PDB file of N, CA, C and O in Angstrom:
ATOM      1  N   MET A   1      30.860   7.753 -12.859  1.00  0.00           N
ATOM      2  CA  MET A   1      31.131   9.082 -13.303  1.00  0.00           C
ATOM      3  C   MET A   1      29.977   9.967 -12.839  1.00  0.00           C
ATOM      4  O   MET A   1      28.809   9.613 -12.995  1.00  0.00           O
ATOM      5  N   LEU A   2      30.314  11.113 -12.272  1.00  0.00           N
ATOM      6  CA  LEU A   2      29.281  12.066 -11.869  1.00  0.00           C
ATOM      7  C   LEU A   2      29.015  13.023 -13.016  1.00  0.00           C
ATOM      8  O   LEU A   2      29.944  13.591 -13.589  1.00  0.00           O
ATOM      9  N   LEU A   3      27.755  13.196 -13.344  1.00  0.00           N
ATOM     10  CA  LEU A   3      27.376  14.144 -14.382  1.00  0.00           C
ATOM     11  C   LEU A   3      27.287  15.540 -13.780  1.00  0.00           C
ATOM     12  O   LEU A   3      27.123  15.689 -12.569  1.00  0.00           O
ATOM     13  N   GLU A   4      27.394  16.554 -14.620  1.00  0.00           N
ATOM     14  CA  GLU A   4      27.388  17.941 -14.140  1.00  0.00           C
ATOM     15  C   GLU A   4      26.152  18.265 -13.306  1.00  0.00           C
ATOM     16  O   GLU A   4      26.237  19.028 -12.344  1.00  0.00           O
ATOM     17  N   ASP A   5      25.010  17.696 -13.664  1.00  0.00           N
ATOM     18  CA  ASP A   5      23.761  18.022 -12.964  1.00  0.00           C
ATOM     19  C   ASP A   5      23.405  16.990 -11.882  1.00  0.00           C
ATOM     20  O   ASP A   5      22.260  16.936 -11.432  1.00  0.00           O
ATOM     21  N   THR A   6      24.374  16.180 -11.467  1.00  0.00           N
ATOM     22  CA  THR A   6      24.120  15.173 -10.445  1.00  0.00           C
ATOM     23  C   THR A   6      23.775  15.828  -9.116  1.00  0.00           C
ATOM     24  O   THR A   6      24.514  16.678  -8.619  1.00  0.00           O
ATOM     25  N   ALA A   7      22.665  15.430  -8.557  1.00  0.00           N
ATOM     26  CA  ALA A   7      22.258  15.938  -7.243  1.00  0.00           C
ATOM     27  C   ALA A   7      22.621  14.891  -6.188  1.00  0.00           C
ATOM     28  O   ALA A   7      22.185  13.742  -6.263  1.00  0.00           O
ATOM     29  N   LEU A   8      23.418  15.300  -5.214  1.00  0.00           N
ATOM     30  CA  LEU A   8      23.771  14.425  -4.106  1.00  0.00           C
ATOM     31  C   LEU A   8      23.105  14.954  -2.846  1.00  0.00           C
ATOM     32  O   LEU A   8      23.077  16.161  -2.605  1.00  0.00           O
ATOM     33  N   ALA A   9      22.574  14.045  -2.050  1.00  0.00           N
ATOM     34  CA  ALA A   9      21.891  14.446  -0.823  1.00  0.00           C
ATOM     35  C   ALA A   9      22.519  13.727   0.370  1.00  0.00           C
ATOM     36  O   ALA A   9      22.721  12.514   0.326  1.00  0.00           O
ATOM     37  N   PRO A  10      22.827  14.471   1.436  1.00  0.00           N
ATOM     38  CA  PRO A  10      23.346  13.811   2.626  1.00  0.00           C
ATOM     39  C   PRO A  10      22.221  13.089   3.363  1.00  0.00           C
ATOM     40  O   PRO A  10      21.089  13.569   3.415  1.00  0.00           O
ATOM     41  N   ARG A  11      22.553  11.925   3.933  1.00  0.00           N
ATOM     42  CA  ARG A  11      21.567  11.177   4.715  1.00  0.00           C
ATOM     43  C   ARG A  11      22.304  10.478   5.854  1.00  0.00           C
ATOM     44  O   ARG A  11      23.298   9.787   5.633  1.00  0.00           O
ATOM     45  N   PHE A  12      21.814  10.663   7.052  1.00  0.00           N
ATOM     46  CA  PHE A  12      22.403  10.005   8.213  1.00  0.00           C
ATOM     47  C   PHE A  12      21.873   8.588   8.286  1.00  0.00           C
ATOM     48  O   PHE A  12      20.660   8.376   8.288  1.00  0.00           O
ATOM     49  N   ASP A  13      22.775   7.611   8.346  1.00  0.00           N
ATOM     50  CA  ASP A  13      22.397   6.203   8.441  1.00  0.00           C
ATOM     51  C   ASP A  13      22.853   5.687   9.805  1.00  0.00           C
ATOM     52  O   ASP A  13      24.032   5.382   9.986  1.00  0.00           O
ATOM     53  N   PRO A  14      21.933   5.585  10.765  1.00  0.00           N
ATOM     54  CA  PRO A  14      22.311   5.157  12.111  1.00  0.00           C
ATOM     55  C   PRO A  14      22.771   3.705  12.177  1.00  0.00           C
ATOM     56  O   PRO A  14      23.465   3.334  13.124  1.00  0.00           O
ATOM     57  N   ALA A  15      22.410   2.877  11.209  1.00  0.00           N
ATOM     58  CA  ALA A  15      22.777   1.461  11.221  1.00  0.00           C
ATOM     59  C   ALA A  15      24.153   1.202  10.605  1.00  0.00           C
ATOM     60  O   ALA A  15      24.672   0.092  10.722  1.00  0.00           O
ATOM     61  N   LEU A  16      24.744   2.184   9.965  1.00  0.00           N
ATOM     62  CA  LEU A  16      26.040   2.011   9.300  1.00  0.00           C
ATOM     63  C   LEU A  16      27.166   2.486  10.201  1.00  0.00           C
ATOM     64  O   LEU A  16      27.233   3.668  10.540  1.00  0.00           O
ATOM     65  N   LEU A  17      28.050   1.581  10.592  1.00  0.00           N
ATOM     66  CA  LEU A  17      29.246   1.915  11.374  1.00  0.00           C
ATOM     67  C   LEU A  17      28.929   2.678  12.656  1.00  0.00           C
ATOM     68  O   LEU A  17      29.716   3.526  13.077  1.00  0.00           O
ATOM     69  N   GLY A  18      27.813   2.395  13.269  1.00  0.00           N
ATOM     70  CA  GLY A  18      27.440   3.072  14.499  1.00  0.00           C
ATOM     71  C   GLY A  18      26.863   4.462  14.269  1.00  0.00           C
ATOM     72  O   GLY A  18      26.684   5.225  15.219  1.00  0.00           O
ATOM     73  N   GLY A  19      26.573   4.793  13.025  1.00  0.00           N
ATOM     74  CA  GLY A  19      25.987   6.088  12.672  1.00  0.00           C
ATOM     75  C   GLY A  19      26.955   6.937  11.873  1.00  0.00           C
ATOM     76  O   GLY A  19      27.966   7.394  12.405  1.00  0.00           O
ATOM     77  N   VAL A  20      26.657   7.153  10.598  1.00  0.00           N
ATOM     78  CA  VAL A  20      27.513   7.963   9.737  1.00  0.00           C
ATOM     79  C   VAL A  20      26.652   8.637   8.661  1.00  0.00           C
ATOM     80  O   VAL A  20      25.646   8.082   8.219  1.00  0.00           O
ATOM     81  N   THR A  21      27.059   9.823   8.255  1.00  0.00           N
ATOM     82  CA  THR A  21      26.359  10.529   7.184  1.00  0.00           C
ATOM     83  C   THR A  21      26.978  10.149   5.853  1.00  0.00           C
ATOM     84  O   THR A  21      28.193  10.241   5.678  1.00  0.00           O
ATOM     85  N   VAL A  22      26.142   9.721   4.911  1.00  0.00           N
ATOM     86  CA  VAL A  22      26.585   9.338   3.576  1.00  0.00           C
ATOM     87  C   VAL A  22      25.982  10.306   2.566  1.00  0.00           C
ATOM     88  O   VAL A  22      25.029  11.022   2.875  1.00  0.00           O
ATOM     89  N   LEU A  23      26.536  10.326   1.371  1.00  0.00           N
ATOM     90  CA  LEU A  23      25.959  11.082   0.262  1.00  0.00           C
ATOM     91  C   LEU A  23      25.328  10.089  -0.695  1.00  0.00           C
ATOM     92  O   LEU A  23      25.942   9.079  -1.039  1.00  0.00           O
ATOM     93  N   GLU A  24      24.104  10.368  -1.126  1.00  0.00           N
ATOM     94  CA  GLU A  24      23.401   9.468  -2.043  1.00  0.00           C
ATOM     95  C   GLU A  24      22.923  10.231  -3.263  1.00  0.00           C
ATOM     96  O   GLU A  24      22.585  11.412  -3.188  1.00  0.00           O
ATOM     97  N   GLY A  25      22.902   9.531  -4.388  1.00  0.00           N
ATOM     98  CA  GLY A  25      22.440  10.127  -5.633  1.00  0.00           C
ATOM     99  C   GLY A  25      22.512   9.097  -6.745  1.00  0.00           C
ATOM    100  O   GLY A  25      22.425   7.895  -6.495  1.00  0.00           O
ATOM    101  N   ARG A  26      22.672   9.568  -7.972  1.00  0.00           N
ATOM    102  CA  ARG A  26      22.769   8.699  -9.143  1.00  0.00           C
ATOM    103  C   ARG A  26      24.097   8.979  -9.840  1.00  0.00           C
ATOM    104  O   ARG A  26      24.602  10.100  -9.785  1.00  0.00           O
ATOM    105  N   ALA A  27      24.664   7.970 -10.494  1.00  0.00           N
ATOM    106  CA  ALA A  27      25.915   8.109 -11.222  1.00  0.00           C
ATOM    107  C   ALA A  27      25.821   7.306 -12.516  1.00  0.00           C
ATOM    108  O   ALA A  27      25.014   6.383 -12.625  1.00  0.00           O
ATOM    109  N   ALA A  28      26.642   7.661 -13.485  1.00  0.00           N
ATOM    110  CA  ALA A  28      26.703   6.935 -14.751  1.00  0.00           C
ATOM    111  C   ALA A  28      27.823   5.904 -14.672  1.00  0.00           C
ATOM    112  O   ALA A  28      28.909   6.196 -14.173  1.00  0.00           O
ATOM    113  N   VAL A  29      27.555   4.708 -15.162  1.00  0.00           N
ATOM    114  CA  VAL A  29      28.566   3.653 -15.230  1.00  0.00           C
ATOM    115  C   VAL A  29      28.564   3.058 -16.634  1.00  0.00           C
ATOM    116  O   VAL A  29      27.541   3.057 -17.319  1.00  0.00           O
ATOM    117  N   LEU A  30      29.712   2.557 -17.048  1.00  0.00           N
ATOM    118  CA  LEU A  30      29.839   1.921 -18.345  1.00  0.00           C
ATOM    119  C   LEU A  30      29.052   0.626 -18.354  1.00  0.00           C
ATOM    120  O   LEU A  30      29.197  -0.196 -17.450  1.00  0.00           O
ATOM    121  N   ASP A  31      28.225   0.438 -19.361  1.00  0.00           N
ATOM    122  CA  ASP A  31      27.402  -0.772 -19.474  1.00  0.00           C
ATOM    123  C   ASP A  31      28.227  -1.861 -20.150  1.00  0.00           C
ATOM    124  O   ASP A  31      28.323  -1.900 -21.377  1.00  0.00           O
ATOM    125  N   VAL A  32      28.819  -2.743 -19.356  1.00  0.00           N
ATOM    126  CA  VAL A  32      29.688  -3.781 -19.905  1.00  0.00           C
ATOM    127  C   VAL A  32      28.900  -4.922 -20.545  1.00  0.00           C
ATOM    128  O   VAL A  32      29.496  -5.789 -21.183  1.00  0.00           O
ATOM    129  N   THR A  33      27.592  -4.944 -20.392  1.00  0.00           N
ATOM    130  CA  THR A  33      26.808  -5.998 -21.044  1.00  0.00           C
ATOM    131  C   THR A  33      26.819  -5.847 -22.551  1.00  0.00           C
ATOM    132  O   THR A  33      26.504  -6.799 -23.265  1.00  0.00           O
ATOM    133  N   ALA A  34      27.179  -4.656 -23.063  1.00  0.00           N
ATOM    134  CA  ALA A  34      27.240  -4.433 -24.511  1.00  0.00           C
ATOM    135  C   ALA A  34      28.336  -5.285 -25.159  1.00  0.00           C
ATOM    136  O   ALA A  34      28.301  -5.521 -26.366  1.00  0.00           O
ATOM    137  N   TRP A  35      29.298  -5.742 -24.372  1.00  0.00           N
ATOM    138  CA  TRP A  35      30.371  -6.576 -24.904  1.00  0.00           C
ATOM    139  C   TRP A  35      29.867  -7.980 -25.215  1.00  0.00           C
ATOM    140  O   TRP A  35      30.424  -8.642 -26.091  1.00  0.00           O
ATOM    141  N   ALA A  36      28.865  -8.440 -24.551  1.00  0.00           N
ATOM    142  CA  ALA A  36      28.246  -9.750 -24.790  1.00  0.00           C
ATOM    143  C   ALA A  36      29.275 -10.871 -24.832  1.00  0.00           C
ATOM    144  O   ALA A  36      29.144 -11.803 -25.626  1.00  0.00           O
ATOM    145  N   GLY A  37      30.308 -10.790 -23.978  1.00  0.00           N
ATOM    146  CA  GLY A  37      31.297 -11.860 -23.904  1.00  0.00           C
ATOM    147  C   GLY A  37      32.322 -11.872 -25.021  1.00  0.00           C
ATOM    148  O   GLY A  37      33.179 -12.756 -25.058  1.00  0.00           O
ATOM    149  N   ALA A  38      32.256 -10.916 -25.928  1.00  0.00           N
ATOM    150  CA  ALA A  38      33.192 -10.883 -27.054  1.00  0.00           C
ATOM    151  C   ALA A  38      34.524 -10.263 -26.625  1.00  0.00           C
ATOM    152  O   ALA A  38      34.551  -9.299 -25.859  1.00  0.00           O
ATOM    153  N   LEU A  39      35.627 -10.827 -27.126  1.00  0.00           N
ATOM    154  CA  LEU A  39      36.932 -10.286 -26.820  1.00  0.00           C
ATOM    155  C   LEU A  39      37.187  -9.014 -27.635  1.00  0.00           C
ATOM    156  O   LEU A  39      37.789  -8.066 -27.132  1.00  0.00           O
ATOM    157  N   TYR A  40      36.734  -8.995 -28.886  1.00  0.00           N
ATOM    158  CA  TYR A  40      36.907  -7.838 -29.762  1.00  0.00           C
ATOM    159  C   TYR A  40      35.555  -7.452 -30.341  1.00  0.00           C
ATOM    160  O   TYR A  40      34.664  -8.289 -30.481  1.00  0.00           O
ATOM    161  N   ARG A  41      35.416  -6.182 -30.673  1.00  0.00           N
ATOM    162  CA  ARG A  41      34.198  -5.702 -31.334  1.00  0.00           C
ATOM    163  C   ARG A  41      34.528  -4.400 -32.033  1.00  0.00           C
ATOM    164  O   ARG A  41      35.545  -3.779 -31.723  1.00  0.00           O
ATOM    165  N   PRO A  42      33.692  -3.967 -32.973  1.00  0.00           N
ATOM    166  CA  PRO A  42      33.949  -2.687 -33.640  1.00  0.00           C
ATOM    167  C   PRO A  42      33.903  -1.531 -32.638  1.00  0.00           C
ATOM    168  O   PRO A  42      33.150  -1.566 -31.665  1.00  0.00           O
ATOM    169  N   ALA A  43      34.717  -0.516 -32.892  1.00  0.00           N
ATOM    170  CA  ALA A  43      34.726   0.662 -32.017  1.00  0.00           C
ATOM    171  C   ALA A  43      33.376   1.370 -32.092  1.00  0.00           C
ATOM    172  O   ALA A  43      32.768   1.468 -33.157  1.00  0.00           O
ATOM    173  N   GLN A  44      32.927   1.856 -30.954  1.00  0.00           N
ATOM    174  CA  GLN A  44      31.671   2.612 -30.903  1.00  0.00           C
ATOM    175  C   GLN A  44      31.697   3.494 -29.663  1.00  0.00           C
ATOM    176  O   GLN A  44      32.553   3.334 -28.792  1.00  0.00           O
ATOM    177  N   GLU A  45      30.772   4.404 -29.592  1.00  0.00           N
ATOM    178  CA  GLU A  45      30.650   5.258 -28.418  1.00  0.00           C
ATOM    179  C   GLU A  45      30.326   4.394 -27.210  1.00  0.00           C
ATOM    180  O   GLU A  45      29.544   3.450 -27.319  1.00  0.00           O
ATOM    181  N   PRO A  46      30.917   4.703 -26.060  1.00  0.00           N
ATOM    182  CA  PRO A  46      30.584   3.915 -24.865  1.00  0.00           C
ATOM    183  C   PRO A  46      29.102   4.047 -24.510  1.00  0.00           C
ATOM    184  O   PRO A  46      28.501   5.110 -24.668  1.00  0.00           O
ATOM    185  N   ILE A  47      28.542   2.970 -24.040  1.00  0.00           N
ATOM    186  CA  ILE A  47      27.138   2.964 -23.614  1.00  0.00           C
ATOM    187  C   ILE A  47      27.137   3.010 -22.089  1.00  0.00           C
ATOM    188  O   ILE A  47      27.747   2.171 -21.426  1.00  0.00           O
ATOM    189  N   CYS A  48      26.441   4.004 -21.548  1.00  0.00           N
ATOM    190  CA  CYS A  48      26.381   4.157 -20.094  1.00  0.00           C
ATOM    191  C   CYS A  48      24.961   3.949 -19.604  1.00  0.00           C
ATOM    192  O   CYS A  48      23.998   4.115 -20.352  1.00  0.00           O
ATOM    193  N   ARG A  49      24.848   3.583 -18.341  1.00  0.00           N
ATOM    194  CA  ARG A  49      23.552   3.485 -17.676  1.00  0.00           C
ATOM    195  C   ARG A  49      23.708   4.161 -16.317  1.00  0.00           C
ATOM    196  O   ARG A  49      24.829   4.402 -15.868  1.00  0.00           O
ATOM    197  N   THR A  50      22.611   4.461 -15.673  1.00  0.00           N
ATOM    198  CA  THR A  50      22.706   5.092 -14.360  1.00  0.00           C
ATOM    199  C   THR A  50      22.480   4.044 -13.271  1.00  0.00           C
ATOM    200  O   THR A  50      21.800   3.038 -13.474  1.00  0.00           O
ATOM    201  N   THR A  51      23.068   4.315 -12.125  1.00  0.00           N
ATOM    202  CA  THR A  51      22.948   3.416 -10.984  1.00  0.00           C
ATOM    203  C   THR A  51      22.950   4.253  -9.706  1.00  0.00           C
ATOM    204  O   THR A  51      23.330   5.424  -9.715  1.00  0.00           O
ATOM    205  N   ALA A  52      22.526   3.643  -8.629  1.00  0.00           N
ATOM    206  CA  ALA A  52      22.531   4.337  -7.342  1.00  0.00           C
ATOM    207  C   ALA A  52      23.971   4.529  -6.876  1.00  0.00           C
ATOM    208  O   ALA A  52      24.813   3.647  -7.053  1.00  0.00           O
ATOM    209  N   LEU A  53      24.246   5.681  -6.283  1.00  0.00           N
ATOM    210  CA  LEU A  53      25.569   5.998  -5.749  1.00  0.00           C
ATOM    211  C   LEU A  53      25.428   6.262  -4.257  1.00  0.00           C
ATOM    212  O   LEU A  53      24.539   6.998  -3.827  1.00  0.00           O
ATOM    213  N   ARG A  54      26.305   5.662  -3.479  1.00  0.00           N
ATOM    214  CA  ARG A  54      26.325   5.899  -2.035  1.00  0.00           C
ATOM    215  C   ARG A  54      27.774   6.131  -1.645  1.00  0.00           C
ATOM    216  O   ARG A  54      28.580   5.201  -1.674  1.00  0.00           O
ATOM    217  N   ALA A  55      28.112   7.346  -1.286  1.00  0.00           N
ATOM    218  CA  ALA A  55      29.477   7.702  -0.925  1.00  0.00           C
ATOM    219  C   ALA A  55      29.615   7.684   0.596  1.00  0.00           C
ATOM    220  O   ALA A  55      28.897   8.385   1.310  1.00  0.00           O
ATOM    221  N   ILE A  56      30.546   6.875   1.070  1.00  0.00           N
ATOM    222  CA  ILE A  56      30.810   6.752   2.505  1.00  0.00           C
ATOM    223  C   ILE A  56      32.067   7.558   2.809  1.00  0.00           C
ATOM    224  O   ILE A  56      33.046   7.444   2.072  1.00  0.00           O
ATOM    225  N   PRO A  57      32.079   8.367   3.862  1.00  0.00           N
ATOM    226  CA  PRO A  57      33.249   9.200   4.164  1.00  0.00           C
ATOM    227  C   PRO A  57      34.529   8.375   4.268  1.00  0.00           C
ATOM    228  O   PRO A  57      34.524   7.258   4.785  1.00  0.00           O
ATOM    229  N   TYR A  58      35.613   8.940   3.773  1.00  0.00           N
ATOM    230  CA  TYR A  58      36.905   8.264   3.763  1.00  0.00           C
ATOM    231  C   TYR A  58      37.340   7.837   5.170  1.00  0.00           C
ATOM    232  O   TYR A  58      37.893   6.752   5.346  1.00  0.00           O
ATOM    233  N   TYR A  59      37.090   8.688   6.165  1.00  0.00           N
ATOM    234  CA  TYR A  59      37.530   8.367   7.530  1.00  0.00           C
ATOM    235  C   TYR A  59      36.897   7.073   8.046  1.00  0.00           C
ATOM    236  O   TYR A  59      37.461   6.412   8.917  1.00  0.00           O
ATOM    237  N   ALA A  60      35.737   6.712   7.516  1.00  0.00           N
ATOM    238  CA  ALA A  60      35.024   5.533   7.998  1.00  0.00           C
ATOM    239  C   ALA A  60      35.432   4.257   7.253  1.00  0.00           C
ATOM    240  O   ALA A  60      34.987   3.166   7.608  1.00  0.00           O
ATOM    241  N   TRP A  61      36.267   4.387   6.233  1.00  0.00           N
ATOM    242  CA  TRP A  61      36.597   3.225   5.401  1.00  0.00           C
ATOM    243  C   TRP A  61      37.228   2.092   6.196  1.00  0.00           C
ATOM    244  O   TRP A  61      36.871   0.931   5.994  1.00  0.00           O
ATOM    245  N   ASP A  62      38.142   2.397   7.079  1.00  0.00           N
ATOM    246  CA  ASP A  62      38.867   1.362   7.795  1.00  0.00           C
ATOM    247  C   ASP A  62      37.956   0.558   8.721  1.00  0.00           C
ATOM    248  O   ASP A  62      38.364  -0.488   9.226  1.00  0.00           O
ATOM    249  N   ASN A  63      36.757   1.020   8.945  1.00  0.00           N
ATOM    250  CA  ASN A  63      35.826   0.312   9.824  1.00  0.00           C
ATOM    251  C   ASN A  63      34.942  -0.684   9.073  1.00  0.00           C
ATOM    252  O   ASN A  63      34.052  -1.297   9.662  1.00  0.00           O
ATOM    253  N   ARG A  64      35.191  -0.845   7.773  1.00  0.00           N
ATOM    254  CA  ARG A  64      34.391  -1.758   6.968  1.00  0.00           C
ATOM    255  C   ARG A  64      35.184  -3.008   6.634  1.00  0.00           C
ATOM    256  O   ARG A  64      36.394  -3.061   6.854  1.00  0.00           O
ATOM    257  N   GLU A  65      34.507  -4.009   6.105  1.00  0.00           N
ATOM    258  CA  GLU A  65      35.214  -5.211   5.686  1.00  0.00           C
ATOM    259  C   GLU A  65      36.034  -4.919   4.427  1.00  0.00           C
ATOM    260  O   GLU A  65      35.848  -3.880   3.794  1.00  0.00           O
ATOM    261  N   ALA A  66      36.936  -5.829   4.064  1.00  0.00           N
ATOM    262  CA  ALA A  66      37.799  -5.638   2.899  1.00  0.00           C
ATOM    263  C   ALA A  66      36.949  -5.517   1.636  1.00  0.00           C
ATOM    264  O   ALA A  66      35.929  -6.192   1.499  1.00  0.00           O
ATOM    265  N   GLY A  67      37.373  -4.659   0.722  1.00  0.00           N
ATOM    266  CA  GLY A  67      36.668  -4.469  -0.538  1.00  0.00           C
ATOM    267  C   GLY A  67      37.289  -3.346  -1.342  1.00  0.00           C
ATOM    268  O   GLY A  67      38.199  -2.662  -0.874  1.00  0.00           O
ATOM    269  N   ALA A  68      36.795  -3.162  -2.547  1.00  0.00           N
ATOM    270  CA  ALA A  68      37.316  -2.125  -3.439  1.00  0.00           C
ATOM    271  C   ALA A  68      36.943  -0.747  -2.938  1.00  0.00           C
ATOM    272  O   ALA A  68      35.900  -0.559  -2.312  1.00  0.00           O
ATOM    273  N   MET A  69      37.815   0.226  -3.223  1.00  0.00           N
ATOM    274  CA  MET A  69      37.564   1.599  -2.799  1.00  0.00           C
ATOM    275  C   MET A  69      37.972   2.560  -3.907  1.00  0.00           C
ATOM    276  O   MET A  69      39.037   2.404  -4.505  1.00  0.00           O
ATOM    277  N   THR A  70      37.144   3.535  -4.180  1.00  0.00           N
ATOM    278  CA  THR A  70      37.474   4.603  -5.101  1.00  0.00           C
ATOM    279  C   THR A  70      37.529   5.893  -4.310  1.00  0.00           C
ATOM    280  O   THR A  70      36.546   6.286  -3.682  1.00  0.00           O
ATOM    281  N   VAL A  71      38.694   6.562  -4.339  1.00  0.00           N
ATOM    282  CA  VAL A  71      38.848   7.801  -3.595  1.00  0.00           C
ATOM    283  C   VAL A  71      38.390   8.981  -4.436  1.00  0.00           C
ATOM    284  O   VAL A  71      37.741   9.895  -3.927  1.00  0.00           O
ATOM    285  N   TRP A  72      38.721   8.965  -5.704  1.00  0.00           N
ATOM    286  CA  TRP A  72      38.333  10.043  -6.618  1.00  0.00           C
ATOM    287  C   TRP A  72      37.248   9.533  -7.547  1.00  0.00           C
ATOM    288  O   TRP A  72      37.304   8.390  -8.001  1.00  0.00           O
ATOM    289  N   VAL A  73      36.263  10.370  -7.835  1.00  0.00           N
ATOM    290  CA  VAL A  73      35.181  10.010  -8.734  1.00  0.00           C
ATOM    291  C   VAL A  73      35.278  10.891  -9.961  1.00  0.00           C
ATOM    292  O   VAL A  73      35.377  12.113  -9.849  1.00  0.00           O
ATOM    293  N   ARG A  74      35.250  10.271 -11.140  1.00  0.00           N
ATOM    294  CA  ARG A  74      35.338  11.003 -12.388  1.00  0.00           C
ATOM    295  C   ARG A  74      34.125  11.904 -12.586  1.00  0.00           C
ATOM    296  O   ARG A  74      33.008  11.549 -12.208  1.00  0.00           O
ATOM    297  N   ARG A  75      34.352  13.068 -13.177  1.00  0.00           N
ATOM    298  CA  ARG A  75      33.258  14.005 -13.403  1.00  0.00           C
ATOM    299  C   ARG A  75      33.165  14.344 -14.863  1.00  0.00           C
ATOM    300  O   ARG A  75      32.300  15.125 -15.262  1.00  0.00           O
TER     301      ARG A  75
END
């Protein structure tokens, strides 16, 4: 999830796909470690942590190996 004040910076990576500009920054993700392997737990506010975000242009996707893809990012 992108926060309102998320700063994204373009960076050219010559080693990626023969050279491509990516966007880099920080994003919030749900911290699934709070589940501690339990199937059920009391309801509570979601716990988030931040992680590095690297957005690769959609046009370059087909040039990568198979893997998960998110086209839209929650804000």
